[in-house]
N, C-alpha and C positions, 0 to 999 in steps of 0.2 A: 216269221219266216215264210217265204213264198215258194210255191211249187213251180218248178220249171215246166215248160211245155215239153211234150214227148214223154216217153217212158224211160226211167232210169235203168240202164243196163247194169248187170252185175259184172264187175271187172274180174279179170283173171286172178288178181291179188289185191288185197287191201292196200299194201305198200310195196313198191318196188324201189330198191336201193341200187343206185348206179355207181359202181366203183368198189373194188375189193381190197383197198388198202386199209389202214387202220381206221380211217373215217367210216368206211362202209361196214367194217367189222364191228366197230363201236356202236354205230347206229343200229345194227341188227341186234346186238346184245341188249341195248337199252330199250328198244322197242319190245323185244321178247319179255324182258323183265317187267315191263309195264302192261303186259297182257296182249300185245299186238303180235300174235303168232303167225298170221297169214302174210308173210313177206317173202319176197324173192330178191336175192342179191345177184346182180349181173356184173361180170368182170370180163373185160376185153382180153386180158392175157390168159396164159395157161397156168397161172398159179396166183395165190393170194399173198398179200403183204405189201402191195403198192410199191412205193419207193424201195422197199427192202427186198422185193422180188426182182425188180428191174435193175437196180444199181448194185453191181457186184465188182466194181473196179477195185484195183489194189488199194488197200488202206481204208475202204469205206467203213465209216463208223458213225454213231450218233454224235451230234455236236452239242448236246447238253448232258448232264450226268444221268446215267441210266435210271437212278432212283426216281427221277421225274418223268422219264420217257416210258411210261407204262400207265395202265388204267389204275385209278385209285382203288377200285374194287378187285383188282387182280394184280397185286404186287408180288413179285417173285424175288427170290434171294440168290438165284444162280448166276448172276452176271459175272463174267470173268474179270472185268475191269470197271472202273468208275464210269468210263465212257465205253459202252459195249460195242464190239465190232458188228458189222452189218449182218453176218450170218446168225448172230444171236437174236437180233431183232426179227429176222425172218422166222426163226424158230419160235419166238414168242408169239408172233402172229398165228402160226399154225397151232400152237398150244391153245390160244384163245378161241380159235375157230372150232377146235374139237371139244374143248371143255364146255362151251356154251351152245353147242349143237347148231352152229351156223352152216357147216359144210353141206348138210343135206338140203339146205334151202338156198344153195348157191349154184349158179350156172356159169361156168368158165367159157372162154373163147366166144363171148357174145358181146359184140360191139353195138352200142346204141348209136344210131345215126341221126335220129330225129325224135323229138317228143312234142306231141300236139294235144292241146286240151280240147275236149269235146264239151262245148258249152251246154248242150242239152242233157247229156248223160252224166255230166260232172265227173269225168274220168280222163285219164291221160292215155293216149295211144302211143306206144313206143315202137318205132321202126328199128329193125336190127339189120346188120350187114348180111345176114343169111336170108333176108326177105320175110322173116317172121315178124308178126305184130303182136305185142303183148300189151294188155290193158291193166291199169292200176288206178285205184281211187286216189292214192297219194304217191308222190315221187320224192325221194330223198336223193339229191345229187351229192355224191361223195367222191367226185373225181379228182379233187385237189387241183392245184395249179402247176406244180412242178412235176408234170407228167409227160409232156410232149417235148422231146429234145429239140433244141433250136440250133439249126446249122448256120454257120457264119456266111454272110453274103460276100464272098471273096472270089474274085475272078480266078478261073483255072482249077477250082477244086474238083470238078468232075473229070479233069484230065490227069489227075495225079495217078501215078502207076504203082505206088506203094500201097501199104495197108492203111486204111482209114477206119477209125472207130470213134464214136461218141462215148464219153464216160458213162452215160446212162444206158448204153447198149454194148457192154463190154464183150469182146470175143476172146474167150479163154483158150481157144485153140491156137492163138497166135503166141509164139515164143518170143519174148522181148529180150532175152539174154544176148548181150553183145551187139544189140542193134543200135542204129542211130535214130533217136526218137525226137520228134518235135511235138510240143504240146501248146495249143493255142488257148489261152485263158488262164487266169489266176484267181478264180472264185473259190467257193467253198469246196467243191469236188476236187479241183486241181490241188488245193492245199493238202488234201489228204493223199492224193495219188502221187504227187511229184516226188516225195522222198523215196517211195518204193520204185518208181520208174528210174530214178537216178542210180539206185543200187543195181538195177538190172542192165542198164544201157551201157553201150560203149561210150556214147555221148548223148546228153540231153540238152535240147535247146528249149527254153521257156519263153514264149512270146506273151509279153504283158502289155495290156492297154492301160489299165488302171491298177495301181498297187492296192492291196487289201490290208486292212488293219488286222494284224495277227498278234494275239496275246498268248501268254503262257497258258498251257492247258493243265489244270489241276487233276491230272489223270494218274492212275496207278493200278497195278493188278490187285484183284481182290482174292487173297489166298483162301484156302478152304476153311481156316478158322474163322475168318470174317464172314464168309457165307453161312457157316454153321451158326454163328452168333445171330445173324439176321433171321435165321429160321427159328431159333430156339428161345432167344431172349424176348420176353414180352415187351412190346413197344419198340423194339429195335428198328423194325421197318418204318414205323411212324416217325421216329426221330430222324432216321437217315433221309426220309422223304422231305421232312420239314426243312432240314438243312439244305438239301438240294433245291427245293422250291424257292427258298429265300435267296440263294445264289442266283438262280435263273431270273427271279423277279427283279433283282437289283441290276443285273447286267443287260436286261432288255426293256421290259415294260417301264421301270422307273427311269432308267437312263435315257430311253428314247422319247417317252411321252411326257416326261416331267423335267426335261433338261433345263427349262427356264426356272425351275423351282429347286431342283436337287442336282448339284453339279457332279453327278456320278461320271458322266462322259468325260469331263475334264480330267478326273483322276485316272480314268481308263487310258486316256491319251498319254498321260505322263508314264504310265506303266508300259504302254506300247512302245514309246520312244526309247525307254530305258532297255527294254527287252531287245529291240532292234540293235541298239549299240552293243549290247553284250553278245548277241547271236551272230552278227555278220561282221567279218574282219575287214573287208575291203570298203573303204569310205565311199568310193564311187558307186559300188553295187548297193551299199546301204542307202545312199541318196536315191537311187532308182526305186528302191523298195519302200520309200517313205511316202505315206499318203499325204495329199494336199487338201484333203477334205476332213470334216469333223467325224469323229468316231460315231457311228450310228447312221450316217447318211446311206450306207449300203450295208449289206450283211457282213459282219466281221467274222473272224475265225479264231479258233483256239488250236494251237499246235506247238509241240515242243521240237518238231523235226523239220518243219517247212523252211524257216529262215536259215538254219545252219546248212541246209542243202546247198545254198549258193556259195558256200566256202569251198566246195569241191572243184577241182581242176577240170573235171569232165562235165561240168554243168555251165551253160551259158545263159545269162538273162538278157533277152533282146527286147528293148523298149522302143525301137524304131518301128514305125507303122508298117504293116504288111501291105504290099502292093498287089501280090498275086501268089497263088499256089502254082508251082511249075510241075511238070511230070515227075521231077525227082526231088522236090523240096519246097521251100518257102522263100520268096523273094521279098525283101523290104524296099521301101521307097528310095533308099540310098543306092539301090542296085545290088546289094549284097544278097547272095543266094545261100541259104542254109540247107545243105543236103540232108535228107531224112529217109530212112527206110520205112518208118511208121509215123503216121500223123494222128495225134490224139486231139479230139475236139472237146475241150472242157468249156464249152460255150453256153452252158446253161439251158434254160427251158423257155418256151413260149409262156408268158405270164399273163399280161393284160392284152395280149394280141387277140383280135377278133377270132372267134371260133375256138378259144381255149377254155373259157370259163362260163359254162362247161364246154367240152370238146364235141358238142353235137348241137344241132339246131333246136331251139326251144320256141314254140309258138303257143302263147297263152290265150286268154279270153279274146274272142273276136279276131284271132289270128295274129295278135301282137307278137312281134319278134323280139326276143330278149336282148340279143346283140344290138339291134337297132334302138331299143329303148334305152340301153345304157349309153349308146353313142350319142343320143339326143339329150339325155338327162344326167350324164356322168354316172360312174359306178356308184351304186348305193343299194342297200338292202336293210330292212328293219332288223336291227341287232345282228346283221350279217346272215339272216336266215330267209327272209321272205321279201318279195317284190310285188307291189300292187299291180294287178292285171295278170298275175300268174297264180291262180288259185291252186291249192293242194300241191304246191311245188315248194320244197324246202332245200336249202343248201347248208352244208357243213362249213365250207370255207367261202362264204360270200363276202362282198365288200363290207368293210368296217365290222367284221366279226372277230378276226384274230388280233390279239393284242401283243403277240410276239413271245408269249410265255411258252410253256410246254404245249406241243400240239395236242397232247392227250387232254389237257385242260379244255382246249377248244372243243374237241369232240364231245366230251361229257357235258360241257355247258350248252352247246348247240343241241345236243340230243335231249337235254332236259327241256329246252325251249320247245322243241318239236313235239315231244311227248305231251307236254301240257296242252298244246293246241289240239292235238289229236284226241286227248281224253275229253276235252270240252266238246269237240265235235261229236264224239261217241255219246256223251251224256245227253246232248240236246237233239240227237238224231240228225245232225247236219252232214251233208255229203259234199259241201263246198266250203272251203276255209280260205279266206283271203285277207291279207293285211290291208288295213284301210289306208288310203292315200295320206290322210291326216297324220296317222301314227308314224308312217314312214317319213313324211316330210319333217316332222318334229325331231325324229331320231337323227336324220341326216343333218339338220341344222345344228343339233347338239354336237355331232361328231366334228363338223367343220369349226364350231366354236371353240374346240379344244386345241386347235392347231397351233395357237400362239406359243404354247409351251413345248411343242414337239421339236426334236432335233432336226427333222427333215427340211424345215423351211428356212434354214439359214443359208446365206449366200454360197458358202463353200460346197454345199451339196450339189451345186451345178457342175462340179468337177468330178463327181463320183461315178457317173455312168451306172446308176443304180436301177435295178429292175423293180425297186419299190415304187417308182413313179409311173403313173399311167400317162396317156396322151394329153390329159388335161392338166398335168402337173400335180395331181392329187396323189396322196399316199393312203390307200384305203385300209390302213391299220386302225384298230380300235384303240383310242387313246384312253385307256382305263387300266386299273390294276386288275389282277386276276380275281381277287375277292369281289370286286365290283361286278365283273362279268358273271360270276357265279350267282351273286345276289340278284342281278337283273333277270337272269334266266328263270329263277324261281319266283320272282315277284312282278314281272311285267304285267300290266293290266290286260286281261284276256279280251277286253273290248277293243284292244288294238286290232283284233281280227273280226271280220264279219262272218257269221256262221249261217249257212243257208241250207235248207233241206230240199 
């Protein structure tokens, strides 16, 4: 190991975690449990919980069974339903923050605007919106990708005189009762919100660009006796989690990444078509709601109330393209104007857009810009965690890290990967940890080599308008089972990283 020129400065913190959602909370807990107590968690918002702090629209809920949507080391028995509502996920985040002593090492309302690596001092300098600079030996980026709401590029939106809100920034002061509501988008958030909006509105108009695959939701209330059984019967939590994990694994990682080997998606499509025939009475509306792309090309949804909503006389499904938003409503290209008092934007998030992953400038060794590096080399990261040229910088949701299973599996897997690298650095006295170009290249080649069995690269996916695809036509999901990702995090060769003092 070589000694850099100059004197190594002592950073403000050994690790700074950026982002206070479950990724950041999980990273903090796992670091602390591994003996890395000198960390600071920075969160731009005024509360913790990430998506469950920001998303409070009517009907917001987890989209996989709650038994899977929690940390393996902190399983709770108090969920009110198989698919818990958003407020319970927010409460679970607060519970974890308090139980594992994360709150006192957290700073809210602190937005990181830039991160710059100091080559001589082997540390990161983090600029914040307040003008303060914070230094860290290591940075864990836990900002997620579904964080920055994406507004539609529609003429006239700024001139609309009614109430406008994005589903991710819901305004609860607005009374929707008896109002004429228009909602643009039929993605995952819209599927949850639309049944609730229909019950409140005088009339609801749903503007759909691309129909979503909607499957029956195996949801039910969890009565007190069931919750008591989970608490008191030995092994009950483990069994419920195993059943839940198996369901989740089958419906995404297996179905999406091994479609060429295991025809789960085809069975899902048959179920989806049968459910659509049963749920929607009008054949014309049913036809409009029928996807023309394979199940898995874009994020599907599970709901027992979304499709039946279109049987209501006070709900209109509009599939004609929008030409403009007018001061009083929405006009389609055929000249029809749909008057609306309230306009809801269920238009998703910036995902692979420049400046979102992460949502601040990152300059690594020699001033290398992360956005520019990805633009020139395609999205890639070693096991979704590290990028060559960006020492001491780790991500939870990096390219080719997430396999589509429970997000909590991802957090724990990536946390395990990061902790192993930091433990080795501590053991050998290294202050600079950087994945080697060779290890990264081999992993990227392996990831691309698995595409032939993934559902995403069949022709019909071109009709899906899916945010899964980046500008290069890649889908940076990790084509692996959850067990494989867990094994790899625990067993990857540590010489994939260069450790320098």
